[in-house]
N, C-alpha and C positions, 0 to 999 in steps of 0.2 A: 504494500500500500504506500501511497505517497505521504511524506511527513507533513503535518499541518504547518502552514505558515512559511514553508521553505521557498516555494515558488515565488510568492509575492515579495518576500524579503530579498531573495537573490536578484529578482528583476529590478527592484528598487536600488539595490547596491550597484548593480551593473549600470543602471541609468545614470547614477551619480558619477561613476567613473567615466562613462562615455561623454557626459556633458562637460566634465572637467578636462578631459584629455581627448578631444575630438580628433579623429584621424586626419592627418594632413592639414590641420588648422592650428592656430595658436592656442596654447593651453588657456583654459578659463578656470583658474584655481578658485575664483570667488564662488563658483558653483558648490564647492565643498563646504562653504560656510552657510549654505541654506539650512534652515532648521532641520528638515527631514534628513538631509545628507549628513549633517553634523551629528545627529542622534545615532545614525547607522554607523558612522565612523567611530564614535566613542564606544558603541556597543561592540563592534568588531575588535577594537583595540583591547578593551577590557576582557573580551572573550579569550583572545589569544594570550593575554597576560595571565589569566586564570589558569589556562592549560599549562603554560610554561612554569608558573609558580607552583602548580600542583606536583611537579616532578620532585620538589624538595620540601613541600610543606610538612610532611610527616617525619622528615629526617631528624629534626631536633628531638622528637619523642623517641625515635629509635636510638639515637646517640645517648640520650639521658638514661634510658634503661640499661644499655650496655655499660656505660661508665659507672652507674650505681651498682651494677651486678644484681639488681633485683627489680621486681615490678610492683613494689609496694604502692598501694593506693589505686591501682588500676583495676577496673572491674572486668573480669573475664566474660561475664554475661554481656556487658555493654560492647566489648570488643567483638564478640561473636556476632551480635545483632548488627553491628555496623558493617562487618565484613559481609554478612548475608545481604544487607541493603546494597552494598557495592556490587556484589555479584548480580543481583536482580537488575540494578540500574544499568550495568554494562550490557546485559543481554537485551534490555529494552531498547537502548539507544543505538547499539551497534547494528541492529537490523533495520532501522527506520530510515537511514540515509540522511540524518541531520548533519549540518556542517560540523566538522570536528571541533571548531571553536566554541560550539554551544554545549558540548558534553564531554570533551576529551579528558577533562580532569578526572572523570570517573575511572578511566583506564589506569592512570598513574596512581590514583588513590587506592585502587584495588591492589596493586602490587605492594605498595607501602603498608597497607593494612594487613596484608598477609604476613609481612615481616614482623609487625607488632604482635599479631596473633600468635605466631610461633614463639617469639621471645617471651610473651606473657606466660604461655603455658610451660615453656622451658624453665623459667626462673621460679615458677610456683610449683615445679615438680609435678606437673599434670600431663606430661607426655606419656600417654598410655591409651587405654581403650576409649576413654571419653574423647580424647583428642582425635583419635582415628575415626570415631563415629561422626564427629562434627565435620571433619575434612571430607569424609565420604558423602555426608548429607549435602554439604555445600557444592560439591562436584556434581551430584545428581540434580540438584535444583538448577544449577547453571546450565547444564547440558539440556535439561528439559525445557527451560524457558528460552534458551538461545535458538533451539531448533523448533520452537513452537509445537512441542509434542503433547502438551496438555490439552485434552478434549475441551470443547466449549462447555461452559457451565450454564445450564438452563435455570433461570430464575422463575419461581412460581408466578403465575399471572396475577394473582392477588397482590403479591409483593410489588410487582411492576406497577400496578395501578396505584397502590398506596404511595409509592415513592416517585410516581410520575416519571419512570424510566423510559427512555426513548425506545428501547427494545429489551426483550427478556432473555438475552443471550450474552454471556461474558466470555470473551475470547482469551486465548493464552497470552496474546500480546497485551491485552488490558490488564491481565493478572501481573505480567512482568512490569507494567507501568505503575500499577497501584501498590504492589508490594513494597517498593522503596519508600513510598509515602507513609504507609502504615508503620514500617520499621523506623523511618525517620522520626515519626511522632514519639517513638519510645526507645530508640536504640541507645540514646545517651542518658535516658532517665535513670537506669540503674547506676550509672557513674555519678550522676548528680545526687541521687539519694545516698549512695555510699559516701560521697564527700561530706554530706551533712552528718551522717551517722558517725563517721570516724573523726570529724572535726578538722580534717586537713585534706590536701589533694595529692599527697604522696609524690610519685615520680611524674605526674602530669606536667608536660612541657608547656609553659606559657606561650612561647613563640608559635608552637603548632596550632594551638586553639585560637590565638589572636589572628594569625594568618588565615585560619579557616573562617573566622568571623568576617574579616575583610573580604575574602574571596566570596563568601556567601552573599554579602551585601551587593557586590558587583554582579554576581550571577543572577540575583533577583532582577536587576536592571536589564541585563542582556536577555534574560528569558522573556521579560515583558516586551522588549523591543523586537526580538527575532522569532519567537515561537508563539503560536496560538495553541498552547498545550497546558490546560489547567493542571494536569497531573504533574508535569515538571515544575510548574510554579509553586504548587502546594508543597512539593518535596523540598525545594530549595529554601522556602520560607521556614519550614519546620526545622531543617538543619541549621539555618542561621540563628534561630531563636535559641536552640539548645547549645550551640557553640558559644553564643554570647553569655549564656547562663554559667557555663563552665569557666569562661574567662573571668567573670565577676567572682566566682568562688575562689579561683587561684589568687586573685588580688586580695580578697577578704581574709583568706586563710594563709596569706603570705607569712613565712617564718615558722608556721606551725608544722609544716611538713618536715623541715629539718629537725625540729625538736622531737618529732615522732620517730624519725630515723635514728637519732642519737639514743633515744630512750630504748629502742628496740635492740640497739647494739650493746647496751649495758647488761 
């Protein structure tokens, strides 16, 4: 199927380029300053900036865990849910044909979250049957959603009527698009709750979550500009909100994590 919003956005972007750089005519750079073209230019720049930045955004967290030699304060449940959301998001976007600048960070975040997932289970001595079961489950989910192997889900007509649904059939593609939203709504909640319960944020890296928050705010803008996809918009807003909450916790609990680590060492 064609991706929503891509055709109109691509045409508009190409129109701006053609007007600014007409073939065999003097350049008309002022065309790029037109409001519509300016918004598109900003969106494209932010989009590629997010993708480039995502290649390193989780690196501070990886480095902090390795240097500390532990994963204190990190929630394995939250990490597993976030990784599942990454898998589902990648399978959703990769098959739709969206411009890479609108979703490419998901590919790089997936790789980095795999590293954090392995480190967390390694340092908490949980490399065993539970770890293998989670890996097998993530692989099965990714394979099923990427190749759209899940049969259509039929919704009872009475439910369709009550909810005013346009149709009573949910496709595998829609499941792949909805799953990251549902997980985004709660993937970081276990981490947020654990931070409150333990009174510190352990080895959580401020740089990683701060950059995630900035990237999330930029991604909300690019999604609104370039995609007509409510599923994507809801997912990025949910992720932005939770990243911002964890940033505030790291600031509020500043210093308490070090005290907790020293107390554990005694």
